[in-house]
C-alpha positions as CSV (number, residue, x, y, z in Angstrom):
1,M,24.6,-86.6,-54.1
2,E,26.1,-83.4,-53.5
3,K,29.9,-83.1,-53.6
4,V,30.4,-82.1,-50.0
5,F,29.0,-83.2,-46.7
6,S,27.0,-81.2,-44.4
7,G,28.8,-79.7,-41.7
8,Y,26.9,-81.8,-39.2
9,A,28.1,-85.0,-40.7
10,L,31.7,-83.9,-40.8
11,F,31.6,-82.8,-37.2
12,F,31.3,-86.3,-35.9
13,V,34.2,-87.7,-38.1
14,L,36.3,-84.8,-36.9
15,F,35.3,-85.1,-33.4
16,L,36.3,-89.0,-32.9
17,T,39.7,-88.7,-34.7
18,G,40.9,-85.4,-33.1
19,S,39.8,-86.8,-29.6
20,T,42.9,-89.2,-29.9
21,I,45.6,-86.5,-29.9
22,G,44.2,-83.8,-27.4
23,G,46.7,-81.9,-25.3
24,C,47.2,-78.3,-24.3
25,F,47.4,-77.0,-27.7
26,P,44.5,-76.5,-30.1
27,T,44.6,-78.9,-33.3
28,V,44.0,-78.6,-36.7
29,E,42.5,-81.5,-38.7
30,E,42.3,-82.0,-42.4
31,L,40.6,-84.7,-44.4
32,A,40.8,-86.2,-47.8
33,V,37.7,-88.4,-47.9
34,H,34.8,-89.7,-49.8
35,G,31.5,-91.0,-48.2
36,W,28.1,-92.0,-48.3
37,I,25.0,-90.6,-46.2
38,P,21.8,-92.5,-46.4
39,P,19.0,-90.8,-48.2
40,D,16.0,-89.3,-46.3
41,D,13.7,-91.7,-48.0
42,G,15.5,-94.6,-46.7
43,S,15.6,-96.2,-50.2
44,T,19.3,-97.3,-49.9
45,E,21.1,-98.3,-46.6
46,Y,24.7,-99.6,-46.4
47,Y,26.1,-101.2,-43.0
48,G,29.9,-101.6,-44.1
49,L,32.6,-100.9,-46.2
50,A,35.9,-102.7,-47.6
51,A,39.0,-101.5,-49.0
52,T,42.3,-102.1,-50.0
53,M,44.7,-99.1,-48.7
54,D,48.5,-98.9,-49.6
55,V,50.0,-98.1,-46.4
56,Y,53.1,-95.5,-45.7
57,G,55.3,-94.6,-42.9
58,F,57.2,-91.1,-41.7
59,N,59.1,-89.7,-39.2
60,L,56.6,-87.7,-37.2
61,E,56.7,-85.8,-33.8
62,H,54.5,-86.0,-30.9
63,G,51.4,-83.7,-31.8
64,Q,51.4,-84.6,-35.4
65,Q,49.3,-87.8,-36.8
66,T,48.5,-89.2,-40.3
67,G,47.0,-92.1,-41.7
68,G,44.0,-93.9,-43.8
69,F,40.9,-95.0,-42.2
70,I,37.2,-96.4,-42.5
71,W,34.8,-94.6,-40.2
72,I,31.1,-95.7,-39.9
73,Y,29.0,-93.3,-37.5
74,N,25.5,-92.1,-37.0
75,S,23.9,-90.0,-34.3
76,D,20.9,-90.8,-31.9
77,E,18.0,-88.4,-30.8
78,T,20.4,-86.3,-28.6
79,P,22.3,-86.2,-31.0
80,A,25.4,-87.7,-30.2
81,A,27.9,-89.5,-32.1
82,N,28.2,-93.2,-32.3
83,V,31.6,-94.4,-34.3
84,V,33.6,-97.1,-34.9
85,H,36.8,-96.9,-37.3
86,A,39.4,-98.8,-38.6
87,G,42.8,-98.5,-40.7
88,W,46.5,-97.6,-40.4
89,N,48.0,-94.3,-38.9
90,V,51.5,-92.8,-37.7
91,D,50.7,-91.3,-34.2
92,P,53.7,-90.9,-31.8
93,E,51.5,-89.4,-29.1
94,S,49.5,-92.3,-28.8
95,Y,52.1,-95.1,-29.4
96,N,55.3,-93.4,-28.4
97,D,56.8,-94.2,-31.5
98,S,56.8,-93.1,-35.2
99,Q,56.0,-96.6,-36.7
100,T,53.1,-97.4,-38.9
101,H,50.0,-99.3,-36.8
102,F,46.9,-101.2,-37.4
103,T,44.3,-98.8,-35.7
104,T,40.8,-99.4,-34.5
105,S,38.6,-97.6,-31.8
106,W,35.0,-96.8,-30.9
107,F,33.3,-93.9,-29.3
108,V,30.0,-92.8,-28.0
109,E,29.8,-88.8,-27.4
110,E,26.7,-88.7,-25.2
111,S,28.4,-90.9,-22.5
112,K,32.0,-90.0,-23.2
113,K,32.8,-93.6,-23.6
114,G,35.3,-95.1,-25.9
115,C,38.5,-96.9,-26.4
116,L,41.4,-97.3,-28.5
117,H,42.3,-100.8,-29.2
118,M,42.3,-102.8,-26.5
119,R,43.4,-100.6,-23.6
120,C,39.9,-100.7,-22.2
121,P,36.8,-102.8,-22.5
122,G,35.3,-102.9,-26.0
123,F,36.8,-104.8,-28.9
124,Q,36.4,-108.4,-28.7
125,R,38.9,-110.7,-30.5
126,T,37.6,-113.6,-32.3
127,G,39.3,-117.2,-32.0
128,G,41.7,-118.5,-34.5
129,S,45.2,-117.7,-35.6
130,H,45.2,-114.4,-37.0
131,P,48.6,-112.7,-36.5
132,F,47.3,-109.2,-36.5
133,V,45.8,-107.4,-33.3
134,P,44.6,-103.8,-32.8
135,G,47.8,-101.6,-32.5
136,Q,50.3,-103.9,-34.0
137,V,53.0,-102.6,-36.1
138,I,52.6,-102.7,-40.1
139,N,56.1,-103.5,-41.5
140,P,57.4,-103.1,-44.2
141,V,55.4,-100.1,-45.8
142,S,55.1,-98.9,-48.9
143,S,58.0,-97.0,-51.0
144,T,56.9,-94.4,-53.5
145,S,60.0,-95.9,-55.8
146,R,59.5,-99.6,-55.1
147,R,56.9,-102.3,-54.0
148,K,53.8,-101.0,-52.4
149,Q,52.5,-103.0,-49.2
150,Y,48.7,-103.1,-49.1
151,T,46.4,-103.5,-46.1
152,N,42.6,-105.0,-46.7
153,V,40.3,-103.5,-44.2
154,R,36.7,-104.2,-43.8
155,V,34.2,-102.7,-41.2
156,S,30.6,-104.2,-41.2
157,K,27.5,-104.6,-39.1
158,D,26.7,-108.6,-38.5
159,Q,23.2,-109.0,-39.6
160,N,22.4,-111.6,-36.9
161,S,23.8,-110.1,-34.0
162,G,24.2,-106.1,-34.9
163,D,28.0,-106.5,-33.4
164,W,30.4,-104.2,-35.8
165,E,33.0,-106.7,-37.1
166,I,36.5,-105.8,-38.0
167,Y,38.5,-107.3,-40.6
168,F,42.1,-106.9,-41.6
169,G,44.7,-108.3,-43.8
170,F,48.3,-107.4,-44.6
171,D,49.3,-108.1,-48.5
172,G,46.6,-110.7,-48.4
173,K,42.8,-111.4,-48.1
174,A,41.0,-109.6,-44.9
175,K,40.0,-111.9,-42.2
176,I,38.1,-111.2,-39.1
177,I,40.0,-110.5,-36.1
178,G,37.2,-109.2,-33.8
179,Y,34.2,-107.2,-33.2
180,Y,32.6,-104.3,-31.1
181,P,29.4,-105.6,-29.4
182,R,26.2,-103.6,-30.2
183,S,25.7,-102.9,-26.5
184,L,28.5,-100.4,-26.7
185,F,26.4,-97.9,-28.9
186,T,23.4,-96.4,-28.2
187,S,22.1,-96.0,-31.9
188,L,25.0,-97.6,-34.3
189,S,23.2,-101.1,-34.4
190,N,19.7,-99.9,-35.0
191,K,19.8,-96.9,-37.1
192,P,21.1,-96.2,-40.8
193,V,24.7,-95.3,-40.7
194,N,27.2,-92.9,-42.5
195,I,30.2,-94.5,-44.1
196,V,33.6,-92.2,-44.6
197,F,36.8,-93.2,-46.0
198,G,40.2,-91.7,-47.0
199,G,43.0,-89.9,-45.5
200,F,43.4,-87.6,-42.5
201,A,46.1,-85.5,-41.0
202,F,46.0,-83.7,-37.6
203,W,48.6,-81.6,-36.0
204,K,48.8,-79.3,-32.9
205,E,49.0,-75.7,-33.8
206,H,52.9,-75.6,-32.8
207,K,53.9,-78.0,-35.2
208,P,54.0,-78.3,-39.0
209,S,51.5,-80.0,-41.0
210,P,52.3,-83.8,-41.4
211,P,52.4,-85.5,-44.9
212,M,49.1,-87.4,-45.9
213,G,49.1,-90.7,-47.8
214,S,52.4,-91.3,-49.7
215,G,53.5,-87.8,-49.0
216,I,52.9,-86.9,-52.8
217,A,49.7,-85.4,-54.1
218,P,47.7,-87.2,-56.8
219,P,47.5,-88.5,-59.4
220,K,51.2,-90.1,-60.0
221,N,52.8,-92.0,-56.7
222,A,50.0,-91.0,-54.3
223,A,48.2,-93.2,-51.9
224,S,45.2,-94.7,-52.9
225,F,41.9,-96.8,-51.8
226,S,41.0,-99.4,-54.1
227,N,38.7,-102.4,-54.2
228,L,36.1,-100.4,-52.7
229,K,32.8,-102.3,-51.7
230,F,29.7,-101.2,-49.7
231,F,27.8,-104.0,-47.8
232,D,24.0,-104.2,-47.1
233,A,22.1,-105.2,-44.2
234,A,22.3,-108.8,-45.5
235,G,26.0,-108.5,-45.8
236,N,26.0,-108.7,-49.7
237,A,29.0,-106.8,-51.4
238,H,28.3,-103.9,-53.7
239,P,31.2,-102.5,-55.6
240,I,31.5,-98.9,-55.9
241,D,31.4,-98.0,-59.5
242,H,30.3,-94.3,-59.2
243,D,31.7,-91.2,-57.8
244,L,30.6,-90.2,-54.1
245,A,30.5,-86.9,-52.1
246,H,33.8,-85.9,-50.8
247,V,35.9,-83.4,-48.4
248,S,39.1,-82.0,-49.1
249,D,41.0,-78.8,-48.7
250,C,44.6,-78.9,-47.9
251,Y,45.2,-82.3,-49.3
252,P,43.5,-83.1,-52.4
253,V,41.3,-86.4,-53.3
254,T,40.7,-87.4,-56.8
255,D,37.1,-88.9,-57.9
256,V,36.2,-92.5,-57.5
257,R,36.5,-94.3,-60.7
258,D,36.2,-98.0,-60.9
259,G,36.2,-98.6,-57.1
260,M,39.6,-96.3,-56.7
261,F,40.8,-93.1,-55.8
262,S,44.0,-91.1,-54.6
263,Y,44.4,-88.8,-51.8
264,G,47.1,-86.9,-49.8
265,G,50.0,-84.9,-50.1
266,P,53.3,-83.3,-48.7
267,G,53.5,-82.0,-45.3
268,N,54.6,-78.5,-44.3
269,V,52.0,-77.0,-46.9
270,C,48.7,-76.5,-44.8
């Protein structure tokens, strides 16, 4: 695979995530991500990803946002983006605080429908006693000089229902917490999907660029994704043991080696 995504593919990732901060000022978006795009011959198709992410906190201002995510998306014949994503972020604009949150959302470009967490219809919680819900604060977070705190996140399609399931675990095994019904989407559950994962940083043009990851560039003490696994249509896991296409500019990202990569860097440098 080529070492960069097409502009077409990257547009949809930026479109969804950028829509969460909006406002009167133009925004700047930077990604440090790896990803997988299904080949044209249909020989390989994956329908989910699981990853372990170390999670961090920063004192950000309104108009700044940073975090680490899994994005799954495709487009229908319009074309129009269908997207679901999950991960962690610091986003004072959405939460009115500068804490680190578990974040998930869905979006369909053509209908202009979508929702962050459970603020409008969409996400369906499953039964059980899982302590985390979308939007919940993650605490404590990692320190570059002391213990790291980890989240385990999985986004994958249920092969029977076609719903998109969200799994989450904090310093423990990821467990299903809910799902996005296939009925929300125009194409996400019946076409091959693209999978993108890594760090992002957004800021309004009048603000400084925020840190990404741990705030330290790779390799030493940088944030990481590890235990990377794709899931096929039957729900079978496929560990990622090879490098993938990547996008990075202002913030670096390392190659995937043994199911792991590092990413991110300090603020005020973009």
